[in-house]
Every structure is written in C-alpha cells, then in structure tokens.
C-alpha positions in Angstrom: -13.6 9.9 -26.7 -15.4 8.5 -23.6 -14.6 10.2 -20.3 -12.7 8.2 -17.7 -15.1 7.3 -14.9 -12.6 7.5 -12.0 -9.9 10.0 -10.9 -7.3 9.0 -8.3 -5.3 11.7 -6.5 -2.0 10.6 -5.1 1.1 12.1 -3.5 4.8 11.7 -4.5 5.2 8.1 -5.5 8.6 7.7 -3.8 7.3 8.6 -0.4 3.5 8.2 -0.2 2.8 4.8 1.2 -0.9 5.5 1.6 -1.2 6.6 -2.0 0.5 3.3 -3.1 -2.2 1.4 -1.2 -5.0 3.2 -3.0 -3.3 2.9 -6.3 -2.7 -0.8 -6.1 -6.3 -1.3 -5.1 -7.4 0.6 -8.2 -5.2 -1.7 -10.3 -6.6 -4.7 -8.6 -10.1 -3.5 -9.3 -9.3 -3.2 -13.0 -10.7 0.3 -13.3 -9.5 2.9 -15.8 -8.6 6.1 -14.0 -7.1 9.4 -14.5 -4.2 10.0 -12.1 -3.3 13.4 -10.5 -0.1 13.7 -8.4 0.0 16.4 -5.7 3.6 17.2 -4.7 3.8 16.9 -0.9 5.7 19.0 1.6 5.9 22.1 -0.6 4.4 25.5 -0.3 0.8 25.2 -1.4 0.6 21.5 -0.9 -2.0 21.7 1.8 -4.2 24.0 -0.3 -3.9 21.7 -3.3 -4.9 18.7 -1.1 -7.9 20.5 0.3 -9.2 21.2 -3.2 -9.7 17.4 -3.4 -10.8 16.5 0.1 -11.6 18.3 3.4 -9.3 15.7 5.1 -6.4 17.3 3.2 -4.6 13.9 2.6 -3.9 11.4 -0.2 -5.1 9.2 -1.7 -8.5 10.5 -2.9 -10.7 8.6 -5.3 -13.3 10.6 -7.3 -16.2 8.8 -9.0 -18.6 11.2 -10.5 -19.8 13.5 -7.7 -18.6 11.0 -5.1 -15.3 11.7 -3.2 -13.8 8.8 -1.3 -10.7 9.4 0.8 -8.5 7.2 3.0 -6.9 4.0 1.5 -9.1 1.5 3.3 -12.3 3.3 2.4 -11.2 3.4 -1.2 -10.5 -0.3 -1.1 -14.0 -1.1 0.2 -15.6 1.3 -2.3 -13.8 -0.4 -5.2 -14.7 -3.8 -3.9 -18.4 -2.7 -4.0 -18.1 -1.2 -7.5 -16.1 -4.1 -9.0 -17.1 -7.3 -7.0 -15.9 -9.6 -9.8 -12.4 -8.2 -9.4 -12.0 -10.1 -6.1 -10.3 -7.4 -4.1 -11.1 -9.5 -1.0 -10.7 -13.3 -0.9 -13.8 -15.3 -1.9 -13.5 -17.7 1.0 -15.4 -16.2 4.0 -12.7 -17.2 6.6 -9.9 -15.9 4.4 -11.9 -12.7 3.8 -12.4 -12.1 7.5 -8.7 -12.5 8.2 -7.8 -10.3 5.2 -10.1 -7.5 6.5 -8.7 -7.9 10.0 -5.1 -7.6 9.0 -5.8 -4.7 6.7 -7.5 -2.9 9.5 -4.5 -3.7 11.8 -2.2 -2.2 9.2 -4.4 0.8 8.9 -4.5 1.6 12.6 -1.2 0.2 13.9 2.6 -0.1 13.5 3.2 3.5 14.3 6.8 2.8 15.3 7.7 1.2 12.0 6.0 4.0 10.1 7.8 6.7 12.1 11.3 5.3 12.1 11.2 3.6 8.7 9.4 5.9 6.3 8.9 4.7 2.7 11.6 5.7 0.3 11.9 3.6 -2.8 15.1 5.4 -4.0 17.2 4.7 -0.9 19.1 1.8 0.6 19.5 2.3 4.3 20.5 -1.0 5.9 20.8 -1.0 9.6 18.9 2.3 10.1 15.5 2.9 11.4 15.5 0.5 14.4 13.9 2.9 16.8 11.9 2.0 19.9 9.1 -0.4 19.1 10.2 -1.2 15.6 11.4 -4.7 16.4 8.0 -5.5 17.9 6.2 -4.2 14.8 8.5 -6.3 12.5 7.8 -9.4 14.6 4.0 -8.9 14.5 4.0 -8.2 10.7 6.1 -11.3 10.1 3.8 -13.4 12.2 0.8 -12.1 10.2 2.5 -12.9 6.9 3.4 -16.4 8.1 -0.2 -17.1 9.3 -1.7 -15.9 6.0 0.7 -17.8 3.9 0.4 -21.1 5.8 -3.4 -21.0 6.0 -4.4 -19.5 2.6 -1.3 -18.9 0.5 0.7 -21.5 -1.4 1.3 -23.7 1.7 -2.4 -23.7 2.3 -3.2 -25.0 -1.2 -4.5 -21.8 -2.8 -1.4 -21.2 -4.9 0.2 -17.8 -5.7 2.9 -15.9 -3.9 0.7 -13.4 -2.1 -0.8 -13.4 1.4 -3.9 -15.3 0.3 -2.5 -16.8 -2.9 -3.7 -14.4 -5.5 -3.1 -10.6 -5.0 -5.7 -9.0 -2.9 -6.5 -5.8 -1.0 -4.5 -7.2 1.9 -1.4 -7.1 -0.3 -2.2 -3.5 -1.3 -2.2 -2.6 2.4 1.1 -4.4 3.2 3.1 -3.6 0.0 4.6 -0.4 1.4 5.8 -2.4 4.4 7.6 -4.8 2.1 9.4 -1.9 0.5 10.5 -0.6 3.9 11.9 -4.0 4.8 14.0 -3.9 1.7 15.0 -0.3 2.0 16.2 -0.8 5.6 17.7 -4.2 5.1 15.5 -5.9 7.7 16.5 -9.5 8.4 13.4 -11.7 7.8 12.4 -15.3 8.1 12.2 -17.2 4.8 8.4 -16.8 4.5 8.5 -13.0 5.0 11.5 -12.7 2.8 9.8 -14.6 0.0 6.7 -12.3 0.4 8.9 -9.2 0.1 10.3 -10.6 -3.2 6.8 -11.3 -4.4 5.6 -7.8 -3.8 8.6 -6.4 -5.6 8.0 -8.7 -8.6 4.3 -7.7 -8.7 3.8 -6.0 -12.1 1.5 -3.3 -10.7 4.0 -2.4 -8.0 6.8 -2.4 -10.5 4.9 0.2 -12.6 4.5 2.4 -9.5 8.2 1.9 -8.6 9.4 2.9 -12.0 7.4 6.1 -11.8 8.7 6.8 -8.3 12.3 6.4 -9.4 11.7 8.8 -12.2 10.3 11.5 -10.0 12.7 14.6 -9.7 11.2 15.7 -6.3 13.0 15.2 -3.0 11.4 15.6 0.4 13.8 16.3 3.4 14.0 13.1 5.5 12.7 14.9 8.6 9.5 15.7 6.7 8.8 12.2 5.5 6.1 10.2 7.4 
C-alpha cells in the first residue's frame, strides 16, 4: 500500500476554527492526507502540539520533511502544490480580492473571535454581542456582499460561494458562518444566503458530522 503523502494535524473539530480552515483547504486541494486530532485544553495538550510544530498551535501540515503551520500558510503551500485545484480564483482581480479578504480574516475580527467562539454543537441566539462585535459583523457582511456582487452569482460567475466556486476565501470565512448561525446573528439576505451555502458545502458537512460526534467538551471560558 502506498504511503499517504500529507499529514494534517488539527484540534477538536467542534471548537478549532483555524483547524477547520486548514482542513477545508486540504479538501479543496484534493490531496489525500492522514489526519491526526490533538485534543485541546487538556493536560499534555501543549506538549503534544509542540511535537508537531514549535509554534504549538493547530493546524499543521506535514509534507515529507516539510512542516507548514498556520492556516493561511497551509493554503498558500497547497495552492503551490496543486495549482490545478484552483484554491484561489483564476481571475487576477478576483484573486487579489480573495487574498486581501483572507488576510483580513487572518489578522482581524478579534472581538468576534473573542465573544463568539466557534461551537458547532450549541445554539446561543442573542449571546456574544460584546464590545466591537457589531462592527466586525458589519464589516464581514460588507465583504461578503462585495464579493458576491462582483464575482459570485450576481457577478456572472455562478455558484453560491464568495467567488462563485468554493475557494480558499471560503475556507477562511466558513468558521464565521458557523458563528453567525450558532449565535443567531441577524443578517442581510446576501450574507444569510452565504451562511446557508457554507452549511450545505459537502466538505463542511463532513467536518461538522465529525465535530458533533466528538465526546470531548472544553469549558466555555477556555474556548478561543
């Protein structure tokens, strides 16, 4: 039996939004990979993570002797390894926008992340509206409207995702879509339709099913 070329290390699927991003990117790339789950927020978790990367965080992609950590770095590496998979849009203008919004997601929206942590098992409508969260929601909704109007179905490309077909940008924003559903965030029709598209995405549904089957629970004050 041939050895699998890639290994992806992720955290608890119910909670680890960054792991979800890397995992969706791997699915988009069409690679075959072994998956290892490190249970987070338990005694020994830090040591287990450090065995895979000096950063001590998930996700981590291993490709032979190469170790790639951080979701956005994993996306870029997979885009190089599998250019035909189209992780980024083919159109140069769309690709520039996709990279920009992915980087904005990577670096920003701290209030949303802090007050609305990902939890696929819970329904918490009305909670999580801490300081700065409304501004983050407004900015994300504006991003989604811009992408959909210029490059999604309304822009003629077809498909329900930000740039029509699923891309790395959707991998970056999928965890936000889950937060909006978990916390019952009121959205405009474009953003609401995008949340539905993410939840209908077969790759995401596979992750979600595994998350709901996990027996592990992290106390809410430890979820980030």
